[in-house]
KENUVEX-88200 format. One record per residue (C-alpha): x, y, z; residue in three letters. Coordinates in steps of 0.2 Angstrom, whole numbers, plus 5000, padded with zeros to 4 digits. Example, Ala and Ser with C-alpha at 12.3 -4.5 7.8 and 13.67 -1.06 7.14 Angstrom:
2
+------+------+------+------+
|   c1 |   c2 |   c3 | rest |
+------+------+------+------+
| 5062 | 4978 | 5039 |  Ala |
| 5068 | 4995 | 5036 |  Ser |
+------+------+------+------+
***
This chain:
452
+------+------+------+------+
|   c1 |   c2 |   c3 | rest |
+------+------+------+------+
| 5138 | 5022 | 4955 |  Unk |
| 5128 | 5033 | 4941 |  Unk |
| 5109 | 5029 | 4938 |  Unk |
| 5106 | 5014 | 4926 |  Unk |
| 5090 | 5013 | 4915 |  Unk |
| 5080 | 4998 | 4913 |  Unk |
| 5066 | 4992 | 4900 |  Unk |
| 5055 | 4983 | 4911 |  Unk |
| 5037 | 4973 | 4907 |  Unk |
| 5022 | 4970 | 4916 |  Unk |
| 5015 | 4957 | 4907 |  Unk |
| 4995 | 4958 | 4912 |  Unk |
| 4989 | 4941 | 4909 |  Unk |
| 4970 | 4933 | 4905 |  Unk |
| 4964 | 4924 | 4921 |  Unk |
| 4963 | 4905 | 4921 |  Unk |
| 4957 | 4890 | 4932 |  Unk |
| 4969 | 4881 | 4938 |  Unk |
| 4961 | 4866 | 4929 |  Unk |
| 4964 | 4876 | 4913 |  Unk |
| 4982 | 4879 | 4916 |  Unk |
| 4990 | 4868 | 4904 |  Unk |
| 4980 | 4876 | 4890 |  Unk |
| 4983 | 4894 | 4896 |  Unk |
| 4999 | 4892 | 4899 |  Unk |
| 5007 | 4894 | 4880 |  Unk |
| 4997 | 4910 | 4878 |  Unk |
| 5005 | 4917 | 4894 |  Unk |
| 5024 | 4912 | 4889 |  Unk |
| 5022 | 4918 | 4871 |  Unk |
| 5014 | 4936 | 4880 |  Unk |
| 5031 | 4935 | 4890 |  Unk |
| 5040 | 4932 | 4873 |  Unk |
| 5034 | 4948 | 4866 |  Unk |
| 5038 | 4957 | 4881 |  Unk |
| 5058 | 4950 | 4878 |  Unk |
| 5057 | 4954 | 4859 |  Unk |
| 5052 | 4973 | 4863 |  Unk |
| 5068 | 4974 | 4873 |  Unk |
| 5062 | 4969 | 4891 |  Unk |
| 5077 | 4966 | 4901 |  Unk |
| 5066 | 4964 | 4917 |  Unk |
| 5050 | 4953 | 4914 |  Unk |
| 5037 | 4951 | 4928 |  Unk |
| 5021 | 4941 | 4928 |  Unk |
| 5006 | 4940 | 4939 |  Unk |
| 5003 | 4930 | 4955 |  Unk |
| 4996 | 4914 | 4956 |  Unk |
| 5002 | 4913 | 4936 |  Unk |
| 5008 | 4895 | 4941 |  Unk |
| 4996 | 4885 | 4943 |  Unk |
| 4982 | 4898 | 4947 |  Unk |
| 4977 | 4907 | 4961 |  Unk |
| 4963 | 4900 | 4968 |  Unk |
| 4971 | 4883 | 4970 |  Unk |
| 4957 | 4872 | 4978 |  Unk |
| 4961 | 4856 | 4989 |  Unk |
| 4970 | 4847 | 4975 |  Unk |
| 4989 | 4846 | 4979 |  Unk |
| 4999 | 4855 | 4969 |  Unk |
| 5009 | 4845 | 4957 |  Unk |
| 5028 | 4846 | 4957 |  Unk |
| 5030 | 4841 | 4939 |  Unk |
| 5019 | 4856 | 4933 |  Unk |
| 5029 | 4868 | 4942 |  Unk |
| 5045 | 4860 | 4935 |  Unk |
| 5039 | 4860 | 4918 |  Unk |
| 5034 | 4878 | 4921 |  Unk |
| 5051 | 4883 | 4929 |  Unk |
| 5059 | 4876 | 4913 |  Unk |
| 5050 | 4886 | 4900 |  Unk |
| 5053 | 4902 | 4911 |  Unk |
| 5073 | 4899 | 4911 |  Unk |
| 5071 | 4897 | 4892 |  Unk |
| 5063 | 4914 | 4892 |  Unk |
| 5075 | 4921 | 4902 |  Unk |
| 5091 | 4914 | 4892 |  Unk |
| 5083 | 4920 | 4875 |  Unk |
| 5084 | 4937 | 4880 |  Unk |
| 5095 | 4937 | 4892 |  Unk |
| 5081 | 4944 | 4904 |  Unk |
| 5078 | 4943 | 4921 |  Unk |
| 5061 | 4936 | 4924 |  Unk |
| 5050 | 4936 | 4940 |  Unk |
| 5035 | 4925 | 4940 |  Unk |
| 5020 | 4922 | 4952 |  Unk |
| 5018 | 4903 | 4956 |  Unk |
| 5018 | 4889 | 4968 |  Unk |
| 5033 | 4886 | 4979 |  Unk |
| 5036 | 4868 | 4987 |  Unk |
| 5049 | 4869 | 5001 |  Unk |
| 5048 | 4852 | 5011 |  Unk |
| 5031 | 4849 | 5016 |  Unk |
| 5023 | 4866 | 5013 |  Unk |
| 5018 | 4876 | 4998 |  Unk |
| 5022 | 4896 | 4998 |  Unk |
| 5013 | 4908 | 4987 |  Unk |
| 5030 | 4916 | 4979 |  Unk |
| 5038 | 4927 | 4968 |  Unk |
| 5051 | 4917 | 4960 |  Unk |
| 5066 | 4927 | 4952 |  Unk |
| 5076 | 4918 | 4938 |  Unk |
| 5092 | 4926 | 4930 |  Unk |
| 5096 | 4928 | 4912 |  Unk |
| 5108 | 4911 | 4914 |  Unk |
| 5089 | 4903 | 4918 |  Unk |
| 5096 | 4899 | 4935 |  Unk |
| 5084 | 4904 | 4948 |  Unk |
| 5092 | 4918 | 4959 |  Unk |
| 5079 | 4918 | 4972 |  Unk |
| 5061 | 4920 | 4979 |  Unk |
| 5050 | 4929 | 4990 |  Unk |
| 5035 | 4919 | 4999 |  Unk |
| 5020 | 4931 | 5002 |  Unk |
| 5018 | 4937 | 5021 |  Unk |
| 5001 | 4945 | 5022 |  Unk |
| 4992 | 4930 | 5018 |  Unk |
| 4975 | 4937 | 5009 |  Unk |
| 4957 | 4928 | 5014 |  Unk |
| 4957 | 4910 | 5007 |  Unk |
| 4977 | 4911 | 5003 |  Unk |
| 4980 | 4902 | 5020 |  Unk |
| 4969 | 4887 | 5015 |  Unk |
| 4984 | 4880 | 5004 |  Unk |
| 4999 | 4892 | 5008 |  Unk |
| 5011 | 4894 | 5022 |  Unk |
| 5016 | 4911 | 5026 |  Unk |
| 5034 | 4918 | 5021 |  Unk |
| 5046 | 4922 | 5036 |  Unk |
| 5059 | 4931 | 5027 |  Unk |
| 5063 | 4950 | 5019 |  Unk |
| 5077 | 4949 | 5009 |  Unk |
| 5082 | 4957 | 4993 |  Unk |
| 5087 | 4946 | 4978 |  Unk |
| 5103 | 4952 | 4969 |  Unk |
| 5101 | 4951 | 4950 |  Unk |
| 5113 | 4957 | 4934 |  Unk |
| 5102 | 4972 | 4935 |  Unk |
| 5104 | 4977 | 4953 |  Unk |
| 5096 | 4970 | 4970 |  Unk |
| 5075 | 4968 | 4969 |  Unk |
| 5064 | 4968 | 4983 |  Unk |
| 5051 | 4954 | 4980 |  Unk |
| 5035 | 4954 | 4988 |  Unk |
| 5018 | 4946 | 4983 |  Unk |
| 5001 | 4956 | 4981 |  Unk |
| 4993 | 4961 | 4998 |  Unk |
| 5013 | 4961 | 5005 |  Unk |
| 5010 | 4977 | 4996 |  Unk |
| 4997 | 4984 | 5009 |  Unk |
| 5009 | 4982 | 5025 |  Unk |
| 5020 | 4999 | 5023 |  Unk |
| 5034 | 4992 | 5034 |  Unk |
| 5037 | 4978 | 5020 |  Unk |
| 5042 | 4986 | 5006 |  Unk |
| 5052 | 4998 | 5018 |  Unk |
| 5063 | 4984 | 5026 |  Unk |
| 5068 | 4977 | 5008 |  Unk |
| 5074 | 4994 | 5004 |  Unk |
| 5082 | 4997 | 5019 |  Unk |
| 5092 | 4981 | 5015 |  Unk |
| 5097 | 4986 | 5000 |  Unk |
| 5084 | 4983 | 4985 |  Unk |
| 5084 | 4997 | 4972 |  Unk |
| 5068 | 4991 | 4964 |  Unk |
| 5052 | 4984 | 4971 |  Unk |
| 5045 | 4969 | 4960 |  Unk |
| 5027 | 4963 | 4965 |  Unk |
| 5018 | 4949 | 4956 |  Unk |
| 5002 | 4954 | 4962 |  Unk |
| 4982 | 4947 | 4959 |  Unk |
| 4972 | 4963 | 4964 |  Unk |
| 4955 | 4960 | 4963 |  Unk |
| 4939 | 4970 | 4963 |  Unk |
| 4922 | 4969 | 4970 |  Unk |
| 4914 | 4976 | 4952 |  Unk |
| 4903 | 4989 | 4961 |  Unk |
| 4906 | 4998 | 4943 |  Unk |
| 4910 | 4985 | 4930 |  Unk |
| 4917 | 5001 | 4917 |  Unk |
| 4929 | 5006 | 4931 |  Unk |
| 4936 | 4990 | 4940 |  Unk |
| 4942 | 4997 | 4957 |  Unk |
| 4957 | 4992 | 4968 |  Unk |
| 4965 | 5002 | 4983 |  Unk |
| 4982 | 4995 | 4978 |  Unk |
| 4981 | 5000 | 4961 |  Unk |
| 4974 | 5015 | 4961 |  Unk |
| 4983 | 5023 | 4975 |  Unk |
| 4996 | 5014 | 4987 |  Unk |
| 5006 | 5006 | 4974 |  Unk |
| 5012 | 5026 | 4969 |  Unk |
| 5015 | 5030 | 4988 |  Unk |
| 5026 | 5014 | 4990 |  Unk |
| 5037 | 5020 | 4976 |  Unk |
| 5037 | 5036 | 4983 |  Unk |
| 5040 | 5035 | 4999 |  Unk |
| 5053 | 5022 | 4995 |  Unk |
| 5061 | 5033 | 4983 |  Unk |
| 5064 | 5017 | 4972 |  Unk |
| 5054 | 5011 | 4955 |  Unk |
| 5041 | 4999 | 4957 |  Unk |
| 5034 | 4986 | 4944 |  Unk |
| 5018 | 4977 | 4946 |  Unk |
| 5011 | 4965 | 4936 |  Unk |
| 4991 | 4959 | 4937 |  Unk |
| 4977 | 4949 | 4929 |  Unk |
| 4963 | 4953 | 4920 |  Unk |
| 4948 | 4944 | 4918 |  Unk |
| 4939 | 4931 | 4931 |  Unk |
| 4945 | 4916 | 4939 |  Unk |
| 4932 | 4902 | 4944 |  Unk |
| 4919 | 4913 | 4942 |  Unk |
| 4921 | 4921 | 4961 |  Unk |
| 4937 | 4932 | 4958 |  Unk |
| 4937 | 4945 | 4946 |  Unk |
| 4953 | 4955 | 4942 |  Unk |
| 4955 | 4974 | 4938 |  Unk |
| 4971 | 4973 | 4927 |  Unk |
| 4980 | 4990 | 4929 |  Unk |
| 4998 | 4982 | 4928 |  Unk |
| 5010 | 4994 | 4930 |  Unk |
| 5028 | 5001 | 4930 |  Unk |
| 5030 | 5015 | 4943 |  Unk |
| 5044 | 5026 | 4943 |  Unk |
| 5053 | 5032 | 4959 |  Unk |
| 5043 | 5049 | 4961 |  Unk |
| 5028 | 5038 | 4960 |  Unk |
| 5023 | 5043 | 4943 |  Unk |
| 5018 | 5031 | 4931 |  Unk |
| 5028 | 5027 | 4916 |  Unk |
| 5017 | 5014 | 4909 |  Unk |
| 5000 | 5005 | 4916 |  Unk |
| 4989 | 4992 | 4905 |  Unk |
| 4972 | 4994 | 4904 |  Unk |
| 4958 | 4984 | 4916 |  Unk |
| 4951 | 4971 | 4904 |  Unk |
| 4963 | 4966 | 4892 |  Unk |
| 4980 | 4955 | 4892 |  Unk |
| 4995 | 4965 | 4887 |  Unk |
| 5011 | 4972 | 4891 |  Unk |
| 5015 | 4987 | 4902 |  Unk |
| 5032 | 4992 | 4896 |  Unk |
| 5043 | 5008 | 4901 |  Unk |
| 5061 | 5012 | 4908 |  Unk |
| 5065 | 5014 | 4925 |  Unk |
| 5081 | 5021 | 4933 |  Unk |
| 5090 | 5013 | 4947 |  Unk |
| 5101 | 5025 | 4957 |  Unk |
| 5091 | 5040 | 4954 |  Unk |
| 5084 | 5044 | 4970 |  Unk |
| 5084 | 5038 | 4989 |  Unk |
| 5071 | 5039 | 5002 |  Unk |
| 5072 | 5052 | 5014 |  Unk |
| 5082 | 5048 | 5030 |  Unk |
| 5072 | 5040 | 5043 |  Unk |
| 5069 | 5036 | 5063 |  Unk |
| 5071 | 5019 | 5069 |  Unk |
| 5055 | 5023 | 5078 |  Unk |
| 5042 | 5036 | 5080 |  Unk |
| 5035 | 5035 | 5096 |  Unk |
| 5025 | 5049 | 5107 |  Unk |
| 5037 | 5064 | 5110 |  Unk |
| 5047 | 5066 | 5127 |  Unk |
| 5033 | 5068 | 5141 |  Unk |
| 5020 | 5063 | 5132 |  Unk |
| 5007 | 5050 | 5137 |  Unk |
| 4993 | 5039 | 5127 |  Unk |
| 4978 | 5042 | 5137 |  Unk |
| 4969 | 5026 | 5143 |  Unk |
| 4952 | 5028 | 5134 |  Unk |
| 4945 | 5035 | 5117 |  Unk |
| 4931 | 5045 | 5116 |  Unk |
| 4914 | 5036 | 5110 |  Unk |
| 4907 | 5039 | 5092 |  Unk |
| 4906 | 5059 | 5089 |  Unk |
| 4902 | 5070 | 5075 |  Unk |
| 4916 | 5082 | 5071 |  Unk |
| 4917 | 5098 | 5065 |  Unk |
| 4935 | 5103 | 5058 |  Unk |
| 4941 | 5121 | 5051 |  Unk |
| 4958 | 5129 | 5046 |  Unk |
| 4952 | 5145 | 5051 |  Unk |
| 4967 | 5155 | 5058 |  Unk |
| 4960 | 5170 | 5066 |  Unk |
| 4950 | 5169 | 5082 |  Unk |
| 4935 | 5179 | 5077 |  Unk |
| 4931 | 5166 | 5064 |  Unk |
| 4933 | 5152 | 5077 |  Unk |
| 4920 | 5158 | 5087 |  Unk |
| 4909 | 5161 | 5074 |  Unk |
| 4911 | 5143 | 5067 |  Unk |
| 4911 | 5135 | 5084 |  Unk |
| 4894 | 5143 | 5086 |  Unk |
| 4890 | 5135 | 5069 |  Unk |
| 4894 | 5119 | 5073 |  Unk |
| 4886 | 5117 | 5090 |  Unk |
| 4871 | 5122 | 5077 |  Unk |
| 4874 | 5109 | 5066 |  Unk |
| 4872 | 5096 | 5081 |  Unk |
| 4893 | 5091 | 5081 |  Unk |
| 4901 | 5087 | 5096 |  Unk |
| 4919 | 5095 | 5093 |  Unk |
| 4927 | 5107 | 5082 |  Unk |
| 4944 | 5102 | 5078 |  Unk |
| 4955 | 5118 | 5072 |  Unk |
| 4972 | 5126 | 5074 |  Unk |
| 4977 | 5133 | 5090 |  Unk |
| 4978 | 5137 | 5102 |  Unk |
| 4963 | 5148 | 5106 |  Unk |
| 4960 | 5145 | 5123 |  Unk |
| 4944 | 5136 | 5128 |  Unk |
| 4926 | 5142 | 5132 |  Unk |
| 4925 | 5153 | 5117 |  Unk |
| 4908 | 5145 | 5112 |  Unk |
| 4894 | 5132 | 5118 |  Unk |
| 4906 | 5119 | 5110 |  Unk |
| 4921 | 5109 | 5116 |  Unk |
| 4935 | 5116 | 5105 |  Unk |
| 4949 | 5104 | 5102 |  Unk |
| 4964 | 5116 | 5097 |  Unk |
| 4978 | 5106 | 5086 |  Unk |
| 4995 | 5113 | 5092 |  Unk |
| 5009 | 5110 | 5082 |  Unk |
| 5028 | 5105 | 5088 |  Unk |
| 5044 | 5105 | 5082 |  Unk |
| 5046 | 5089 | 5093 |  Unk |
| 5033 | 5076 | 5085 |  Unk |
| 5021 | 5067 | 5084 |  Unk |
| 5014 | 5075 | 5098 |  Unk |
| 4998 | 5063 | 5107 |  Unk |
| 4985 | 5074 | 5116 |  Unk |
| 4969 | 5074 | 5122 |  Unk |
| 4955 | 5087 | 5122 |  Unk |
| 4938 | 5086 | 5126 |  Unk |
| 4938 | 5068 | 5127 |  Unk |
| 4946 | 5065 | 5111 |  Unk |
| 4964 | 5057 | 5109 |  Unk |
| 4975 | 5061 | 5094 |  Unk |
| 4991 | 5063 | 5087 |  Unk |
| 4998 | 5078 | 5077 |  Unk |
| 5010 | 5073 | 5064 |  Unk |
| 5019 | 5082 | 5051 |  Unk |
| 5026 | 5077 | 5034 |  Unk |
| 5042 | 5068 | 5037 |  Unk |
| 5031 | 5056 | 5048 |  Unk |
| 5016 | 5055 | 5036 |  Unk |
| 5030 | 5050 | 5021 |  Unk |
| 5040 | 5037 | 5030 |  Unk |
| 5030 | 5020 | 5028 |  Unk |
| 5034 | 5017 | 5047 |  Unk |
| 5030 | 5033 | 5054 |  Unk |
| 5013 | 5030 | 5063 |  Unk |
| 5015 | 5012 | 5065 |  Unk |
| 5021 | 5012 | 5083 |  Unk |
| 5007 | 5024 | 5087 |  Unk |
| 4992 | 5016 | 5078 |  Unk |
| 4996 | 5000 | 5087 |  Unk |
| 4998 | 5009 | 5103 |  Unk |
| 4980 | 5012 | 5101 |  Unk |
| 4979 | 5030 | 5091 |  Unk |
| 4966 | 5031 | 5080 |  Unk |
| 4964 | 5048 | 5074 |  Unk |
| 4979 | 5057 | 5066 |  Unk |
| 4980 | 5076 | 5064 |  Unk |
| 4992 | 5079 | 5049 |  Unk |
| 4998 | 5098 | 5048 |  Unk |
| 5003 | 5097 | 5027 |  Unk |
| 5016 | 5106 | 5017 |  Unk |
| 5014 | 5093 | 5004 |  Unk |
| 5000 | 5099 | 4993 |  Unk |
| 5003 | 5090 | 4978 |  Unk |
| 5003 | 5072 | 4989 |  Unk |
| 4995 | 5076 | 5003 |  Unk |
| 4977 | 5065 | 4998 |  Unk |
| 4986 | 5052 | 4991 |  Unk |
| 4998 | 5051 | 5007 |  Unk |
| 4982 | 5053 | 5018 |  Unk |
| 4970 | 5041 | 5010 |  Unk |
| 4985 | 5026 | 5011 |  Unk |
| 4990 | 5029 | 5028 |  Unk |
| 4971 | 5027 | 5032 |  Unk |
| 4969 | 5014 | 5023 |  Unk |
| 4983 | 5004 | 5026 |  Unk |
| 4982 | 5006 | 5045 |  Unk |
| 4963 | 5006 | 5047 |  Unk |
| 4963 | 5024 | 5055 |  Unk |
| 4956 | 5041 | 5054 |  Unk |
| 4967 | 5056 | 5046 |  Unk |
| 4963 | 5073 | 5048 |  Unk |
| 4974 | 5085 | 5036 |  Unk |
| 4975 | 5104 | 5037 |  Unk |
| 4984 | 5109 | 5022 |  Unk |
| 4997 | 5121 | 5019 |  Unk |
| 4986 | 5134 | 5010 |  Unk |
| 4975 | 5137 | 5025 |  Unk |
| 4961 | 5134 | 5016 |  Unk |
| 4958 | 5116 | 5012 |  Unk |
| 4958 | 5103 | 5026 |  Unk |
| 4949 | 5086 | 5023 |  Unk |
| 4947 | 5070 | 5034 |  Unk |
| 4948 | 5051 | 5026 |  Unk |
| 4941 | 5037 | 5034 |  Unk |
| 4947 | 5019 | 5038 |  Unk |
| 4942 | 5013 | 5021 |  Unk |
| 4953 | 5027 | 5014 |  Unk |
| 4939 | 5038 | 5007 |  Unk |
| 4939 | 5056 | 5009 |  Unk |
| 4924 | 5059 | 5017 |  Unk |
| 4922 | 5077 | 5021 |  Unk |
| 4932 | 5094 | 5016 |  Unk |
| 4932 | 5113 | 5016 |  Unk |
| 4936 | 5122 | 5002 |  Unk |
| 4933 | 5142 | 4995 |  Unk |
| 4919 | 5148 | 5007 |  Unk |
| 4916 | 5131 | 5015 |  Unk |
| 4926 | 5135 | 5030 |  Unk |
| 4918 | 5121 | 5042 |  Unk |
| 4914 | 5102 | 5036 |  Unk |
| 4912 | 5089 | 5049 |  Unk |
| 4911 | 5070 | 5049 |  Unk |
| 4907 | 5055 | 5060 |  Unk |
| 4922 | 5049 | 5071 |  Unk |
| 4919 | 5030 | 5074 |  Unk |
| 4930 | 5020 | 5085 |  Unk |
| 4920 | 5005 | 5082 |  Unk |
| 4927 | 5008 | 5062 |  Unk |
| 4944 | 5008 | 5066 |  Unk |
| 4945 | 4993 | 5077 |  Unk |
| 4939 | 4983 | 5062 |  Unk |
| 4957 | 4980 | 5058 |  Unk |
| 4951 | 4963 | 5049 |  Unk |
| 4948 | 4966 | 5031 |  Unk |
| 4944 | 4950 | 5024 |  Unk |
| 4941 | 4935 | 5032 |  Unk |
| 4957 | 4929 | 5045 |  Unk |
| 4966 | 4945 | 5036 |  Unk |
| 4971 | 4957 | 5052 |  Unk |
| 4981 | 4973 | 5046 |  Unk |
| 4987 | 4972 | 5064 |  Unk |
| 4994 | 4953 | 5063 |  Unk |
| 5002 | 4958 | 5045 |  Unk |
| 5011 | 4974 | 5054 |  Unk |
| 5016 | 4965 | 5069 |  Unk |
| 5024 | 4950 | 5060 |  Unk |
| 5034 | 4961 | 5045 |  Unk |
| 5043 | 4968 | 5062 |  Unk |
| 5046 | 4954 | 5068 |  Unk |
| 5054 | 4946 | 5052 |  Unk |
| 5062 | 4963 | 5053 |  Unk |
| 5070 | 4960 | 5068 |  Unk |
| 5077 | 4945 | 5066 |  Unk |
+------+------+------+------+
***
């Protein structure tokens, strides 16, 4: 089937408190109508639009949900569009935080319930238990909700099961460190990687403003193409529409192995090294390594990580020589430091590091041939798995280290041939990224659902 271009709209709404939903809903619907008038065939609204994200202790009112669903159905029929909106979904005695998909005839086509519940989500929402794309007249949509986008295997499973586009109502929050530049790691980094690693477009609708005086949103709703580039992106502080065209069927993810376990004969070491200062260099010549090892010792570093093999005992400093192999990932231990050596195929695969990370590896050394995207992939993998990633670039000059928060903490360039950082296993062991929100639990849940 040839690629098809589809005009899509991410509708960025202003935040509202649950108590103000009745007054805010007409404005939200009007903005969605504007997206339809501009020709959007897929219209996406944020997470928790109906009736709000911070629900509080009061029960969700079914009649309120029904009235909103009727308005969405009328919207879809009027413009012949598929509409995906974030709202509470009541099924039996459970309430889910859902992405609900409505077809051009006004009928619900399916929904996805949020799996990776974030912080206080658990107070009023049950956890989702399925991963199934939704068939629509536009193609098969992989629906996910907000923090689900932080777990790489959720999007990957949806694509493996036939999703041609990822669609995510979200409530990307921000800490407000800089009110003039609102940050969120999904908005600024992960969303683009999700599209690129899966080879499908990604449409994300977020809110702007503040809810209940305590939850601030970063905006940045986006339409992203299958290569990971922004087609359209909203600002941080205004209610607006990100409108653009995406192609379905133009790209496909690279073939993947089903598991990424250690290379044959490799064993996982039993105990990781304690906190240490690691120096690293992309130096290739023996004389350079000897000189830099001496400088690393002078700078009170515990180890020098470099490409190898060079042999031990070249300087008064333990050396960790990263030896690439055609069969990877490779698990190794040198001078009490355990790590895994990986290449592009593994780093670009959303499942590539998951098994190793769950088995206890928290330092990945990437021999990268991907200069354009290696920073974004390295930062994404480090943050989503709570691990350290040390990258040796293809140019032999740039190498850099990323910490478990996804921040680049040190790197070489030009004549700066040796850099260093603190490797602290305790930081990698802190896999709870928000109260009651554990990355490892999310990874294991996604795999359990996939295996059903």
